[in-house]
C-alpha angles and dihedrals in degrees: 000000000000124000091245091053090050091049090051091052091047090050090051092049091048091051091046092051093045090053090048092050093049092046094053104027096100092046091049091048092051091049092047090049091052090051097046105025090217129099096214093045091049091052091050091049092051091047093049092044093052091048091053089045091052091054091051099035093107089060093057103107101179113047089190088068093052096109094054090043091053092046090052091051091049093048091051091046088054090051090051089060089065094044088062093052115109115196116221115229118223124233090221113109121220090247090059090053093055093047091064094061107108098193143332115243107233096175120128090244092055091048091050092047093049091049092048090051091048090052093054114105112264092246089062099032097055098056091042093052091045091053102038102034103026097034094231119164121237089255093050090051091049090052094048096046096037092240134128117261088245091052090053090050090053093049092048091050092050092045092055092045091053091046091053090049094048091048092048097244112131095171 
């Protein structure tokens, strides 16, 4: 194959990929935003995903499957973000944590509340405990549980509603 023919094929591939990127950019961004809950992170995810897609574009056999292919690349790119996370260990020993406890509430109300929280479905109990007991923000909870911030808000709302119902308070 001559160099001019190869250049022509490369040009066609470049134009095809550019059209594909323009066609699906908004959908990819919306998906990335739902995954990350952050505008800047979503933009970075789309950019990294398109760069990966560009490198592999020649391997895409069915152009009709391009949207699903791009979504898969983006989802895997999002997973890579968490692979790079390094958790920092605390110097506090478990014994030190226990020593700060002032007292344990043994009242009937506290017992009923603890039981009602334990009986919540895990999907509602986890965000509620992270917010109330650990002081995490909605964004931090979303990051820890791999949810959107809106999804965390919905789960917190439902958890409180279920607790009110379980405790007999409709107000």
